[in-house]
Every structure is written in C-alpha cells, then in structure tokens.
N, C-alpha and C positions, 0 to 999 in steps of 0.2 A: 176243376180247380175253382177256388173262390175268387170273387172280385174284390180287390184290395181297396181300402179306403185310406186316404192320407189327408191330413189337414195342412193347408198351405198358409204361411204367414200367421199362424196361431188362430186363424178364423175357424168357424164351425162349418164352413162350406165344405162339402164332401167332393173330392175328386176321385173319379173311378179310374184306376190304373189296372192294366191287364196282367195276369200272372199265369195264364194257361189257356188251354183250348176251350174248355167248357165254362161259360160265364153265367152267373145268375145275379139278379137284383130283385130285392123284395120277394124272394121265393119264386121268381119268374124265370123260366129258361129263355135266354136271349137268342134271337135268330142269328144266322151267319152274317146278315147285312148289318145288324146292330153291333155284333162283335167286331166286324171290320171297321165300322165307324168309330168305335171306342178305341181301337188300336191306333187309328189316325189321330184321334183326339189326344191319346196318350203321348204320341210323338210330338204333336204340335205344341203341347204344354211344355215339354222338356226343351223344345227349341224356342220357346217364348214367342211363337207365331200366333198372337192373340186374335187377329182378324180371322185367320183360318180356323182357330179353335172355336170361335163364336159361330162361324158358318156350319161347322160340323155339329155343334151342340144344337143349333136350330134344326138341322136335319133330323137329329134324334128326337127332338121335341115333337116334330111333325110325323114321326114314324108311328104307324098303327101297331107296331110290335112291342111297344113299351107300355107298362102299366101306368095308371093315373098317378100313383104315388111317385114312381120313378120320374114321370114327366114333370111333376112339381119340383122335385129335387134338381132336375136339369134347368128349369126356369130360374131357380135361385142361383145355380152355378153360372148360367149365362150372364146374369147381372154382374157377378163378380168378375168374370172375364172382361166385361166391358169397362169395369173400373181399372183393371190391370192394363187394358189397351191405352187408356188415357194417362195412366201413371205407370210406365213400364219398369222393368228390372226388379220384380219381386224375387225373393229367394225361391229355389226349386227344391223339392224333395230329392235329395241326392241319391239315396238308395234306389228309388224308383227310376230315375233318369239314367243311372249307371246301368241298370238292367236293360233299359230300352236302348241305350247308346253305349255299348261296352267300351272300356278304355284299353283293353288288352286284346292281343291277337290270338286267334284260335286256328289250329291247323287241321283241316279236314280234306284229306286226299281221297280220290284224285280230282273230284269235282270242286272247282273254286266256289267260295261262298258268294251269294248274290251281292251286288254293290249296295252300300248303305248311303243314305243321304248325308251330305257334309254338315257337320254340327258347328257352324260358324259362331252363332250367338254364345253358346256355352264355352266354346274355345276362347273367345275374346274375354269372357267373364273370368277366366282363370288368371288373367293378368292381374286383376284386382284381388282375387281370392285364390292364391296358389295352393296346390295340393300339398300333402305331406311330403317330407323329405324321404326319398327312397333309400333304404339301407341295403347294401349289397354284400354278398358273401365274399370275404377277402380271398377265399380259396378257389374262387371261380376260375376255370380254365377257359381262356378266350376262344370263342368260335366266331369271331367277328367277321371273318371272310366268308361265312356261309349264311346266306339268306334262304330259308326253306323255299323250295320250288313251288310249293302249294300257294305261296303268297303272290307269286308272279305268273301263275298258270294262265290268267286271263289278261295279262299285260301285253301291249303291242310288242311284236318281235323286234321292232326297230329300237326299242328301249331295253327290254329284258335280255335279249341275246347279246347286246353289246355293252351291258352295264358292268362296271367294276364295283364290287361292294366296298363301302367305306367303313373303316373300323370305328365303331361308336361305343366300345366297351367303357370308355371313360367319359362319355357324354360330349366329346368333341373330337376332331381329327383334322389333320392337314395332309393333303395328298398333292402330288406333283404330276405333271404330264405335259404333253405337247399337242397343239392343234396344227394339223397339216392336212388340208382338204376336208377330212371328215370331222364331225362333231365327236366330242368325248363325253361318254355317259357314265354316271355314277349312281349307285343305288344305296339307300340306307333306310333303316326303320326309324320311325318317329311316333311319338305318342300324342294323342289328342291334347291340345293346349300348349304344346311345346312352342316357345317363342324362338324360332331358329334364325340364325344368321349364316349367310353364305357370302364369303368374300373371295374374289378372284383377283390375283395379282400377276400381271405379266412380268416375268423375271428376265426374259430375253426375247427380243423381236427380230425375226429374220426378214419377213415380208409383212408389212402392215403392223399389226400389234394391238389394234383396238379389239376388244372382246365383248361378248354377250353371254348372259347366264340365264338359264330357264329352269323352272321347277315344275315337274309333272307329277300327278298322283298315280296310283297303281294302275288305273284304267287307261292312262295316257292322256288325261285332260290337263291342259295348261293351267296351272294355278297362279303363277306370277312370273314375271321376267324383269331383268335389270333394265335400267334406263339406257336406251341405245345411244344416247348422246354423250355418255360418260366413257372415258378411255378405260378406267378400271371398273369392272362390273361388280355389283354387289346386290344382294337381297337382304334387307334388314328387318328384323323383328316380324317375320312372317309367322302368324299363329297357325299351327297345324290343326285343321278342322276334323281330322279323323285318324285314329291310330291305324297305321298302314305302312306299306312300302312307298317310298318316294324316289323320284329320279331327278338328279341334277345334271343338266346338260351344258357343256362349255362349247362355245362356237365363236367364230370371228364376227366382228360387227357387220351387219347386213344379212345375218342369218334369219330366215323366216320359217317357222314351223308350218307344215301343210296339214290342215285338219280336215277330217271328213264331215259329213252332214250332222254327226252327233258331237262334233267338237273334239274328236280324239285324234291323236297324232298318227299320220300315215307316211310322212316323209319330210324332207327339208329342201329349202331353196337358199342358195348362198350367192350373194351379189358380189362378194369380194374374195380375192385369193390372199389368204393370210397364213402365216406360219409363225408360231411363237411358243415359247416355254412359259409355264405358269405354275402357280401354287393355288390350291383351292382349300379354304379353311371353313369348316363346318362347326358351329357351336350351338348350344342351347337344346340339344336333343337328350331325351331320356336314354340312359345306357341300354345297350342292346339286350343284355341279359334280364332286364326288368320287364321286358315286353312279351317274352315268350315263356310258356309254362316249363 
C-alpha cells in the first residue's frame, strides 16, 4: 500500500499517514521499526499530542533506515509540529483521523478487539464542531434491549453479567429501579464525542436515600463519578472519548469501587445500608441503530 500525503492547515508541509502494511517513501522500502514509528506519529497527530509527535519525528530523523530526502522532509515537518505545540488546536485531516480512530463499532467474534486509546482531545473538539445530523430509517425495528455479546466479551463479569441494557433508539431513555444492598448496573452504546448526561432521582427512600452514580468504560475503567456530597446524583456533559459500550452504576452514598493494579473494576465496598427507589435519565447519546452496521 502507498504512503498517503495530506496537507494540514493549507500548508505545504507533508504529513505521512499510514494506509496499509507495506510503506514506501521516495521509492525507499521502510523497515518495520520505521513503519511502527509512523503509525505512532499518525495517532499522535490525530490526538494533537504535539510533544509526543515531535519526539517520534526526532527518532525518525535519527534513524539510519530513512533516506536523506525523507530525513529533510521530516526536519521540515518537525519545525511545523513545534509551531503547533506553541499554538495548539489546528484543524485535523478528518478522513485520515477517522480511519485511525473509527467512530463506529465493528463486531468480530469470538475474539474481542484489542482496546484502543481514549480519544479525549478530538472528543472535546466535537463540542465546538459537531458532526452531521444522523438520519435514521423510520421503519427501523427496535433491538434496543440487545447489546451484541462481542462488545462485552472482555468486560468484567461484575459489570457485563449484571447489566440491564438501556433503550437508546431515540437517543435518550428513562429507567427505574431500586437499590437494596447491591449496586444496579446499566449498559448502553455511545458514540465518540457524545456529550451525555446521567441524572439519578431518588423517588422514594426506605433507608437512607443518598445516592451515587458511576460510569465505566467497556474494559471496566472508571471514567467519572457523581459528587458524593450531593443527595441527588448526576453526571453532566461527559464527553464520550471512544465509541463503545459503557456501564452506568447506581449505588448508595458511601459506595467505593475496588480497582485492580490496572485500574479496572473487581468489586465494591459499601459503607452505608440504603434502600431507595429511583429513576435514571440518560440523554445525549447517538441512537443505538446508528452505531452498528
């Protein structure tokens, strides 16, 4: 496959973005080490991690595996990266970054896909530059209560096995439940850049009644939690960093997630005995049917 060239910000500086396994520059076959460095450079540019991109470019410049002409091109490009580091937030070549950081889910059974890095910078950028409005088929038959098992194959059992899917065919949903001893887990699909809101309202308190709300990603990593000092729990305007399955967990105030050495959920600790009824409102998600082929 050929090495792609794209111009950023209308400048004549060439950015090398990968499009396949075999890479060439100036007629030169690139080594596996150089190809791997270009892949890292590709992703760091999409994430606007300029310091990291400069470091990778310097490694490429020092590599004996690149030609003199290619090295000169990289020197020019490194200077441009240094400018972007001082003056951040340039626009990014959308097609190339969408290829590197896909916005849609793919189903590959039975082996779950490897985890991808979270795309915080570009997710936040969508708030100022929202994507196109998604048009849905009016004749769609809802399968909202079915999240493909391929998407949760590598999720912690403590989340995946206890989760109730939330109906997001309309881009929002309200569910009701009761907390009594155990935490209540909900799963939903959300798209990169979605600014979601989770609002928990206690409708009837039997014992205690103060609540907490947690949001975990597909791997079981805690993304955000509600303020434990508030009686009514909420998570507002949380920008989804990666298209995937997410788990919302409702618990009594004093609930603490137990995390392993990698920061993934393995259990719970609860300091208070509470029992209450609640409603949980989810808004801001891309409709379910727009995320799966």
